[in-house]
N, C-alpha and C positions, 0 to 999 in steps of 0.2 A: 490550450492544453499545456500542462507542465509535467515534466518527468524528473524524478530524482532517483539516484542509485545509492544503495547502502553497500555494505561489505559483500553480500552475496544475494541481494534481492533488489528489486526495482519497484517503483510505484509511479502512477500517473494520475493526474486529474484531467478528466475530459472537459470539454467546453460547457457541458451541462452540470458540472460540479461533482459528478460521481467520481469515486476513487477506485482505481484498479491496481492490484499488486500481484507480483509473481516472483518466484525464486525460492531461496532457502527460507525455511519457516520453523526451525526447531525451537525458537524462542517466541513464536507468535508474531513475528515481524510483519506478516501480511495482513493482520487484523481481520481475518475471516473466522476467528473462533476456533481454529485448529492449530496443530503443529505439523501439518502435512505440507511438504514441499510442493510447489506448483510450477509446471513448465509453461502454462498458459495463464493469462491474467484472470483473477477472481475479483468480484465486486466486494469492496470493503463495507461491512455492515455498520450501522449505528451512527452514521454521519447525517443526521437530519438536516436538510437544507443544503447538503453538499459541502464542498471545501473550496477555498480560494487559493490555498498555498499548501505545499507539502515539503518535507525534508526527510531524508533517510540517513540513518547512521549505522553503526556496527551491528547492533541487535535491536534496533527500534525504527519506527516510522512515526512521524508526527504530522497531523493535518490541522489546519486552521480554517 
């Protein structure tokens, strides 16, 4: 499992490769297709095969 923190949001990769994000989302940082802030983790869509690494910044999150 890996965890990264941006300015006001966080993101985690579980051991199965799924990515979960929570926090501030006004600019779509969470990758769930909305701009709704989330106090509990939401599954990030569109990462076929999962992710091996993540990084979070001011208004963005990247997964590899």
